[in-house]
N, C-alpha and C positions, 0 to 999 in steps of 0.2 A: 274378405267377404265373397269375392268371386270364387275362391277355392272352396269355401263352405257351400256356396250355391251349387257348384259343380258336383260335389259329393252327394248332396241331397237330391239333386236331379237324378243321379244314377240309383240312389236308394229308393226314392219314392215317386219319381216322375214329376212332370210340370204341374199337374192338377193339384197335387198335395203340397207343393212348394208354397211357402209363405215368407214374408219378410221377417216375421217373428222367429220362425225356424232357422232362417239364415243367420239372424243375429245370435240366437242361442248357440248354433254350431260354430260360428266365428268367434264366440265369446266376446261380443261387443254389445253395447247398449243399442236398443232399437233406434234411438235417436241418431246414432252413428250411421246406421243403414240409411235412414231418411235424409241424412245430410248429403249423401252422394246419389241416392236412387229413390225416386218417388214410389216405386212399386216393384213387385217381383218381375214384371215384364222388362223393366229397364235394366234390372240386374242380369237377367238372362240374355238380353240383347248385348250388353257389354261383354258378357262371357263368350257369346258367339263371335263377336268381333275379335276378341283375344284368340279364340280358336282358329279363326280364319287367318289371322295374321301369323300365328304359329305354323299353320299348314303352309302358307306361302313362304315363310322363312325356311322351313325344312326343305321345301322343293328348291328354292333358290340356292340354299347351302349345298344341297346334293349336286346341283348342276355346276356349282363353282368347284366342287371337290372332285367330281368324277367326269370322265369322258364317255359319251354315249355314241354308239355307231350310227344311230338314227332315231327318228322320232318314235318308232315302234318300241324300242328299248326304253325310251323316256316315258312312254305311256305306262308301262309295267311299273316303273319306279314311282311314278306319281300315285298309282293305285296302291302300291306297297306302303307309301307314306300315309295315305288315307287309312288303310287297314290298321297300321301300327298305331295311329292316333286314336282310332276307334277302340282299340284294345287297351291302350295305356293312358290316355289323357282323360282325367275325370271330367264328366259333363259332355264330352264330345259325342258319345254314343246317344245321348239323349237329345242333343241339339243339332248334330251334324253341322250344317251351315245355316242354321236358324230357321229352317222351314217349320219347325214345330211352334215357333213363336211368331214369326213375321216373314213372309215371303219377300218383302222389300226391306229387310233389315239393313243390308249393307249399303244400299243406295235407294233413295226414295223413288227413283224413276225406273229401276231395273230390278228384276227378281234376283235373288241371291245366286242361283246357279248361273245366271247371265253374267254376273260380276266375276264369279270364279272362272267361267269360260273365258272372259276377257283377259283375265290375268294369265291364264294358261296359254291363250293365243299369243299374247305378248312374249311369253317365254319361248314358244315355238318359233316365232319370228326371229327373235334374237339368237337363239341357240342353233337353229337349223337352217336359217336363211330361207324360210318358206316365203313364197309370194303372198303378199297381203291382198286379200280379196274378200268379196261378200261370201264366196263359197267357203273360204276358210272360216269366217265368222260362224256361218251356219253349221258347218261340219263340227267344229269344236263345241258349239252349244249343244247340238244333238248328242255328241259323244259324252259330254258332262251329264246331261239329263239321263241318258240311258245307263251310264256307269253308276250314277247315284241310285237309280231305281234298283238295279241288280245288286249293288252292294248293300243297300238297305234290306233287301230280301235275304241276302246271305247272313246278315246279323240278326234278323228276326228268327231265322231257323236255328241259329247256333250263336251263343254269346261271343264266341271267338271268331265267328264268320265261317260259313261252310266253305272249306277249301276249293271244292269243285265249282261253287258259284263265284268265288273270287277269281278263279282261273277263267270261268266263262265270261266274266265282266271284261277281263283283259282281252280275250279273243274277240268278243263282240266289238269292243272299241277299236282295236287294231284293225279288224276286218272292215268295219264301217269306214274308218278314215282312209284305209288303203283304197277302197273302191271309190270314195268320194273325191279324193285328192291325189289322183294318180301322178300328178306332176311333182309332188313333193319328193324331195331327195335330200339327204344330208349334204353338207358342204363338202 
């Protein structure tokens, strides 16, 4: 059902999505949909959770398999993972991290990008031995918000993402973080 929802989101968008269409695409009875999900919003929320977990898994796996010289290189890799998922994971381009459905989807007390920033902050602390601070929290949150906005713009202009805008997002984030957190350094 989640896979059917993802494909339909990409084909028709959230407004045209319905539980009936999801059931038809998934080749299940409508009662089966309602057994697990009360409405289309609940289905898209679960799809968003799945996408976020997949994003975090891909980032974690990449960091386990590869050695990075510093956080700057890691920023590029994280953006590359986001871009790849936008291009290849059904439903991701329609939902991103859930802002189309619910800004507080991942945590009722925090906006979705704040949750993503917290996960990335934890990764930077673990992988690069950065000093934990309020400045780090703020810098990573601003970087996530800015990167999210520029990457959305890149994909609004081109279904595959405007390469120049993707590069601009990388430069913007690296430059901002470098200025804000001068004391950062790889181990």
